[in-house]
N, C-alpha and C positions, 0 to 999 in steps of 0.2 A: 082676476084682484082683490074681491073684497073678500075670500077668505083668508087670502095672506094679509090683507088690512087688519081686519078682525082680528087674528092674529096676535100683532103687531101690538096693536091697542091695550091686548090684554095679559100682554108677557112681554112688553118691552122689546123685544126684538124677533125676526121670525127667518126662516131659511130659505130659499127658494133654488131649488135643482135647477141644473144647467144655464145656470144665467151667464156660461161663457162657453161657447162652441169647445170642440176636441179640437178644433182645426186652431182656433184663437187660444186654448191655452198649450197648445202646441209652439205657436208661434212666439207668445210671452217668454216661453220657458227657451226658448232658442234666444230670443233680445237678450232677453236676464245673462246666457252662458255667451253670450257675445261680449256684453258689458263688464262683465266680471274681468274680464281679462282686456280688453282696447280700456276701460274706465275704471282702475282698480283705486282710484285714489276719489271715486265718489261714491265707494262703501265704506260705511263703517263698523267698526265692529265695537258688540256692543255686550253687557253679560259674561264682562269675564272672555271676549270671544265665542261665546254659543251662538251669539247668531250675528248676520249682514243686514245693514238697513242703507237703504238707498232711495234720498225721499226727491232727485233731480232725473230719473229715469226720462222722464217728458220731456226734457231741453235734449236729450241725445236722440232720442227715437220718436218721432212724432208718427209711428204706426200705432201708438199704442195710446195715442188720445183718447179713445172710445173705453179705456179702463176709467179713465177718471170721469166720463158722464156717459155710464153706461146705457145704452138705447133699452136695453132690454128692464131694465129696473127706472129709468125714469118715470113711468106712470107711477109706480109704487111711492116713489122718492119725493113727488111733486103730490100725492092724495096725503103725505104723511106732515111735509115741511107747507106746503103752498106755493104760490107762483115767485116766491122772492129766492125761490133755491139756489145757493152758491156752491163753489166750493172752495171748499177750507186746505185742506192737506193731500197727497198723492204719497204712499212708500209701498216700495218693497222689500218683502223681509224674508231671509234665509233662518229658518232653526237648524242646526247640525246635528247631526247625530249625536245619541248619548246614551251608549252601549249599554256606562256601565256607571255614569256620576251620579249628583241630587236630581230629587226628583222635585217641584215646583209648583203652584199653582199662585201666583203674585194678583191677586185680588186688589181692584182699584177703581175708581171713577175716574171720569176724565175731563167732568167737568166741576168746578166747585158745587157745592148746596145750597149756598147762601140764597136769599131769596131776593137781591138786590141783584145777582147773574143771572136771574132765570126769569125768562119772560115768556117761555111756548111751555108746555109740556113734555115738548122734544124741543131742546132747545141749538142742539148738533145731532147729526144722524152721521153715525158711521156706517162702511159698508168690507165684509172683508173675504177677499177672493178665495178660495183654494186652488192652489196651483199643481197640488199632485193631491191622489187619492190621502183620504184620511179616516182611519179608522180607530178600534179599541185600541194598537199594538203601536199608534204614533202620539206626537203633537198632537196637542186640539187647542181650538180656540174654543172658550167655555164662558158659559155666562150664569150667573144669578136673576131669574125670570123672576118680571114683576119688579126687582130691586129700581126701577127709577121711580116707581109707585108711592113707595116708602126712602123717598131719597136723604131722610133728614137720619135714616137707624145708620148706626157702625158695621161696620163686617161683622164682628160678634154677635149682633140681633137674628143673624140671621143660619139655618139650617143650609152647610155646606154639603150635605148629602144630597138636596137639590138640584146640586147645577146640573146645568146642563153642560156634557161635556159633546161636542157638537161635532159628527161623524158626517165624509159625503163624498162622494168619486170628486174629482179636480173638476172644475167648473162648478162645482157650489158657490152659493155668494148668503153670507149672514149678515143682513141689515141690524142694527141695534142701536137704541137709543145711547147717546155717549154719557148719560148721565148714569146709567146703571151699570152695576161691578162687572168684571169683567177681565178676563185672564189668559196669558198664554201657559196651555197644562203643559209643564215639563215631563215627560215618561222617561224611561231608560227604552229606547228604542236604535236602531240600526236604521231607521229613517230619516232623510231628510227631509223638512219641510217647508215650502213656499207659499207666500201668501201677498197677496198685493191689498191695501188698505188706504182705504179716501175715507175721508172727513168732507159732510158738508153742513153750510149753516144758513144763511137769507142775508141777503144784502142791505136788510134796513137792522142787520142787529152788528158786533164787531166781533173782529177775527177772533177765531180760534188757535191759533195755529202759524206762527210765524218762521219755519219748516222750509217749505217745497216754493221752489220760483218756479211759476209758470210762464212758459214762453208766449213773446208777445204775438205768434202768430193764433195764440185763441182768444186774448182780449182782445186783437182786433181781427176775428173772422169774418170772412164775408156774411155769415149765417148770423142772422140777429139773436136767435135764441141762445147761441154760442158765447154771444157777446154778453149777452146779459147774465150767463154762468161764470163769468169769469169777472163781473164788469167792479166785484168789489174785491181788490187785490190784498195782501198780507203788505205789513208794511215793508217788507225785506222784496216782495216784487215789484211794488207801488215804487222804490227808490231806484230800482234798476232799469224798470219801464220810464221814467221822468228823466233817470241821467244820463240813458245807454241807449 
């Protein structure tokens, strides 16, 4: 783990191979296929229909709870974030094939850079799981290495040729500092790309996201560590826990 942690601390991200097993990837994709048919209203169209998003898959499919608190990544996440690590957001994304459409790489930071908003070098951390094989012919998740270290700089201060357009087989995970520049790299491709995105923060800090409704079974788990991980709900989850 030390090698992964050292790379993260220097570059603001790290790639972890085999974070999901082939059986886990297959199960997740089967669940997604099922949910697209059974719960189409939970899938939102984004970017003029170029990709679909579901932030509530945990509600309907408890068998993928492990993707929000991934056991293989927990030691690394806790090493980066400390003992107050907690859940922020969970989403599943499907970027459709783009055989002859425009290409794009929409660079952005997920966290503002104002000093009042930042109390840690990694205020929030995100994980992207690849659910398909990703290579130089497909859409990728992309990062600008080290851009959290220089968080006050605008995008035009960076050399975009130094971007890492991350490839890897299904089951690969990318951990990245939410304050760094990152993007979905849209290529001309006949391949669909599926990913799970999760965000984590700290129980001692303000919530980052108010999208995902985390089911009661998680915050009221029999496992103490699980309860702590879900103990700082976002406003929409808090409202539902209190009223229903």
